[in-house]
C-alpha positions as CSV (number, residue, x, y, z in Angstrom):
1,M,25.0,37.6,-33.1
2,S,23.2,36.9,-29.8
3,A,23.1,33.6,-28.0
4,P,19.6,32.7,-29.0
5,D,20.6,33.2,-32.7
6,W,23.5,30.7,-32.2
7,R,21.0,28.2,-30.8
8,T,18.9,28.6,-33.9
9,T,22.0,28.2,-36.1
10,G,22.8,24.9,-34.4
11,E,19.3,23.6,-35.0
12,R,19.6,24.7,-38.6
13,I,22.8,22.7,-39.0
14,D,21.1,19.6,-37.7
15,T,18.1,20.2,-40.1
16,L,20.5,20.6,-43.1
17,I,22.4,17.4,-42.2
18,A,19.1,15.5,-41.9
19,A,17.9,16.9,-45.3
20,S,21.2,15.9,-46.9
21,G,20.1,12.3,-46.2
22,S,17.6,12.6,-49.1
23,G,20.5,12.5,-51.4
24,G,21.5,9.1,-50.1
25,A,23.8,7.7,-47.5
26,V,27.0,9.1,-49.3
27,A,25.6,12.6,-49.3
28,R,24.8,12.5,-45.6
29,E,28.2,11.1,-44.7
30,R,29.9,13.9,-46.7
31,S,27.7,16.5,-44.9
32,E,28.6,15.1,-41.5
33,E,32.3,14.9,-42.4
34,L,32.2,18.5,-43.5
35,V,30.8,19.6,-40.2
36,R,33.4,17.6,-38.3
37,L,36.2,19.1,-40.3
38,V,34.9,22.7,-39.8
39,V,34.4,22.1,-36.0
40,D,37.9,20.5,-35.7
41,F,39.4,23.4,-37.6
42,Y,37.9,26.1,-35.4
43,G,38.6,24.1,-32.3
44,A,42.3,24.0,-33.2
45,G,42.1,27.8,-33.8
46,L,40.5,28.4,-30.4
47,E,43.1,26.2,-28.7
48,R,45.9,28.1,-30.3
49,L,44.2,31.4,-29.4
50,L,44.1,30.4,-25.7
51,D,47.8,29.3,-26.0
52,L,48.8,32.7,-27.3
53,V,46.8,34.6,-24.6
54,Y,48.5,32.3,-22.0
55,E,52.0,33.0,-23.5
56,Q,51.4,36.7,-23.2
57,G,50.6,36.3,-19.6
58,R,46.9,37.5,-20.0
59,L,45.1,34.3,-19.3
60,D,44.7,35.0,-15.6
61,D,41.9,34.0,-13.2
62,K,39.8,37.0,-14.1
63,V,39.9,36.2,-17.8
64,L,39.2,32.5,-17.1
65,A,36.2,33.5,-15.0
66,A,34.9,35.8,-17.8
67,L,35.3,33.0,-20.3
68,A,33.5,30.5,-18.1
69,G,30.8,33.0,-17.2
70,D,29.7,33.6,-20.8
71,D,27.1,31.0,-21.8
72,L,28.0,31.0,-25.5
73,V,31.8,31.1,-25.1
74,A,31.7,28.4,-22.3
75,S,29.5,26.1,-24.4
76,V,31.9,26.4,-27.4
77,L,35.0,25.8,-25.3
78,L,33.2,22.8,-23.7
79,V,32.5,21.2,-27.1
80,H,36.2,21.3,-27.9
81,G,37.4,20.2,-24.5
82,L,38.9,23.6,-23.8
83,H,36.7,24.8,-20.8
84,P,38.9,26.5,-18.3
85,Y,37.3,24.6,-15.3
86,G,37.3,20.9,-14.6
87,V,34.1,18.9,-14.3
88,E,34.1,18.9,-10.5
89,T,34.4,22.7,-10.4
90,R,31.6,23.1,-12.9
91,V,29.3,20.7,-11.0
92,E,30.0,22.5,-7.7
93,Q,29.2,25.9,-9.4
94,A,25.9,24.4,-10.8
95,L,25.0,23.2,-7.3
96,E,25.8,26.6,-5.8
97,S,23.4,28.2,-8.2
98,V,20.5,26.1,-6.9
99,R,21.4,26.1,-3.2
100,P,19.1,29.2,-2.6
101,Y,16.2,27.2,-3.8
102,L,17.0,24.2,-1.7
103,G,17.6,26.5,1.3
104,S,14.0,27.8,0.9
105,H,12.9,24.2,1.7
106,G,15.3,23.9,4.6
107,G,17.7,21.7,2.8
108,D,21.1,21.7,1.1
109,V,23.1,19.4,-1.1
110,E,26.8,18.4,-0.8
111,L,29.0,17.2,-3.6
112,L,30.9,14.1,-2.4
113,A,32.8,13.2,-5.6
114,V,32.8,12.9,-9.4
115,T,34.1,9.5,-10.4
116,D,36.3,8.7,-13.4
117,E,33.2,6.9,-14.9
118,G,31.3,10.2,-14.9
119,T,29.0,9.6,-11.8
120,V,28.2,12.5,-9.6
121,R,27.8,11.5,-5.9
122,L,25.6,13.9,-3.9
123,R,24.4,13.9,-0.3
124,L,21.1,15.5,0.7
125,L,21.2,17.6,3.9
126,G,18.7,19.4,6.1
127,S,15.0,18.8,5.9
128,C,15.3,17.6,2.3
129,D,17.2,14.5,3.7
130,G,14.8,11.6,4.1
131,C,11.8,13.6,3.0
132,P,9.4,11.7,0.7
133,S,9.6,14.6,-1.7
134,S,13.4,14.9,-1.6
135,S,13.9,13.4,-5.0
136,V,11.4,15.8,-6.4
137,T,13.1,18.8,-4.7
138,L,16.5,17.6,-6.1
139,K,15.0,17.1,-9.5
140,L,13.5,20.6,-9.6
141,A,16.6,22.3,-8.3
142,V,19.3,20.4,-10.2
143,Q,17.6,19.5,-13.4
144,G,19.4,21.0,-16.3
145,A,22.0,22.8,-14.1
146,V,24.4,19.8,-13.9
147,E,23.7,18.8,-17.5
148,A,24.4,22.3,-18.8
149,A,27.6,22.7,-16.7
150,A,28.9,19.2,-17.3
151,P,27.2,17.3,-20.1
152,E,29.7,14.5,-19.9
153,I,28.2,13.4,-16.6
154,T,26.5,10.0,-17.0
155,S,24.7,9.4,-13.7
156,I,23.9,10.9,-10.3
157,E,24.2,8.9,-7.0
158,V,22.2,10.4,-4.1
159,E,23.1,9.5,-0.6
160,T,21.0,10.3,2.6
161,A,22.2,10.4,6.2
162,D,20.5,7.1,7.0
163,E,22.3,5.3,4.2
164,Q,25.6,6.8,5.3
165,D,25.1,5.5,8.9
166,S,24.1,2.0,7.6
167,G,26.9,1.9,5.1
168,A,24.4,1.1,2.3
169,A,25.1,2.6,-1.1
170,G,22.8,5.4,-2.2
171,P,20.5,4.8,-5.2
172,L,22.1,5.2,-8.6
173,V,20.0,7.5,-10.6
174,P,20.7,7.5,-14.4
175,V,20.6,11.0,-15.8
176,D,18.6,9.9,-18.8
177,S,15.7,8.6,-16.7
178,L,15.8,11.2,-13.9
179,F,16.6,14.5,-15.7
180,A,14.7,15.3,-18.8
181,R,16.8,17.6,-21.0
182,L,15.5,21.1,-21.5
183,H,14.2,21.6,-25.0
184,A,13.8,24.7,-27.1
185,D,10.0,23.9,-27.1
186,A,8.2,25.1,-24.1
187,G,6.1,22.8,-21.9
188,V,8.5,20.0,-21.0
189,I,6.7,18.3,-18.2
190,A,8.7,16.3,-15.6
191,D,7.5,13.2,-13.7
192,D,6.8,15.3,-10.6
193,G,4.2,17.4,-12.3
194,A,6.3,20.5,-12.9
195,S,6.8,22.1,-16.3
196,W,9.8,23.9,-17.6
197,E,8.7,26.9,-19.6
198,V,11.0,29.0,-21.8
199,V,10.6,32.7,-21.0
200,P,12.2,34.8,-23.8
201,E,11.4,38.1,-22.0
202,L,14.0,37.3,-19.3
203,S,17.0,36.7,-21.6
204,G,17.6,40.4,-22.0
205,L,16.7,41.5,-18.5
206,E,19.3,44.1,-17.4
207,S,21.1,44.0,-14.0
208,G,19.1,45.7,-11.3
209,A,15.8,45.4,-13.2
210,V,12.6,43.6,-12.1
211,A,10.2,42.0,-14.6
212,R,6.7,40.6,-14.1
213,V,5.9,38.0,-16.7
214,E,3.2,35.4,-17.4
215,V,4.6,31.9,-17.4
216,G,1.8,29.6,-18.5
217,R,-1.0,30.7,-16.3
218,M,1.2,31.8,-13.5
219,R,2.5,35.4,-12.8
220,V,6.2,35.4,-12.1
221,A,8.4,38.2,-10.7
222,A,12.0,37.9,-11.9
223,C,15.1,40.1,-11.3
224,R,18.7,40.1,-12.3
225,V,21.6,40.8,-10.0
226,G,24.8,41.1,-12.1
227,A,24.9,37.9,-14.2
228,D,22.4,36.0,-11.9
229,L,18.7,35.7,-12.4
230,F,16.2,34.9,-9.8
231,A,12.5,34.1,-10.1
232,F,9.6,34.1,-7.5
233,E,5.9,33.8,-7.5
234,D,4.5,37.2,-8.2
235,R,3.0,37.7,-4.8
236,C,4.3,39.6,-1.7
237,A,4.5,37.1,1.2
238,R,3.4,39.9,3.7
239,C,0.6,41.8,1.9
240,E,-0.1,39.1,-0.7
241,R,-0.3,41.7,-3.5
242,P,1.6,41.4,-6.9
243,F,5.0,43.0,-7.2
244,E,3.7,45.8,-9.4
245,G,6.2,48.7,-9.0
246,A,8.7,46.6,-7.0
247,T,12.3,47.8,-7.0
248,L,15.7,46.2,-6.5
249,A,18.3,47.9,-4.4
250,R,21.6,47.1,-2.7
251,R,21.4,45.9,0.8
252,L,22.4,48.6,3.3
253,G,26.1,47.9,4.3
254,G,26.3,44.9,2.0
255,D,28.3,44.1,-1.1
256,S,27.4,45.1,-4.6
257,G,25.8,41.7,-5.2
258,D,23.6,41.8,-2.0
259,A,20.2,42.7,-3.6
260,I,17.0,43.5,-1.8
261,L,13.6,43.3,-3.5
262,R,11.1,45.8,-2.1
263,C,7.4,45.5,-2.4
264,A,5.8,48.8,-3.5
265,G,2.7,48.1,-1.6
266,C,3.7,47.3,2.0
267,R,7.4,48.1,1.6
268,A,8.5,44.7,2.8
269,H,12.1,43.8,2.0
270,Y,13.2,40.4,0.7
271,D,16.8,39.1,0.4
272,V,17.0,37.9,-3.2
273,R,20.0,35.7,-2.8
274,R,18.6,34.0,0.3
275,A,15.6,32.6,-1.5
276,G,13.5,35.6,-0.8
277,V,13.6,35.6,3.0
278,C,11.9,38.7,4.5
279,L,14.1,41.0,6.4
280,D,11.2,42.7,8.2
281,E,9.4,39.6,9.7
282,D,10.6,36.2,10.8
283,D,9.2,33.1,9.2
284,V,8.1,35.0,6.1
285,H,9.6,34.4,2.7
286,L,8.8,34.5,-1.0
287,A,8.0,31.4,-3.1
288,P,11.2,30.9,-5.2
289,L,10.9,29.1,-8.6
290,P,13.7,27.1,-10.2
291,L,15.3,29.0,-13.0
292,L,17.8,27.8,-15.5
293,S,19.9,29.8,-18.0
294,N,21.3,27.7,-20.9
295,G,23.0,29.2,-23.8
296,G,21.1,32.5,-23.4
297,E,17.8,30.8,-23.1
298,V,16.0,31.2,-19.8
299,S,13.5,28.6,-18.5
300,V,11.4,28.7,-15.3
301,S,9.8,25.7,-13.7
302,V,6.1,26.1,-12.7
303,P,3.6,23.6,-11.4
304,A,2.0,21.6,-14.3
305,A,-1.4,22.8,-13.1
306,V,-0.6,26.3,-14.3
307,A,1.3,25.3,-17.4
308,P,-0.2,26.2,-20.8
């Protein structure tokens, strides 16, 4: 069963529990107890399974990384408190996944700490720091990534350089008010005028492939490099033509994960992992779009003006 099917199953369970309420409070309580018992039962089985693998000396770093890298397995382990990585590691990985987008705006973000109370403390760096739109940039880039990686986080504290120098505490940003959760329904519009749109066509995109899809009323070019997905506005920054016939190739002399997107029209080359910077001309780069993968479901953030 694929990850999207598991998401549907979870929604069906919620529906059935709600429907059981029509039989009265007792019927609903019994339904909820049944689900809890089944979850606890399988959670105990998963824990024992991991213990057995560990006892056999097979639970090495490579296996742990594979478990954490699978959206479905990681989410199930997270529910049972069995995720192989701690919350700080997961938050750092989430931030790492959005750094290319921040970098395209000349900025970066640093993880300062994760408190015992569940607060994530961040520091904005580069041109994002102090910029009037820094909160918007942060929201677009981090929205959903931290929640998906560490749903136990309760709030995010953002610190800027000015606040650091003055000793003032950064603003405390409650997750509930700053980050709207991604929903299965498309068209969740954030306060900054951006809309997260679910794009089913990208869920099964194979590594090395390039896809051009319509997201709302905006054309998007997406590509997959290994397990990583990247999305850009479907327009070459040099010739301004769509990426029809564009190909993805390994960078000459680079590692297997160093991918270059080549425009079929003007043959310009763009570094996918570096937010689409052009390798042929300085100060030319693609327009990257925030992209989130959660449980096998892929969402892309586009301006609300081009949303459906």
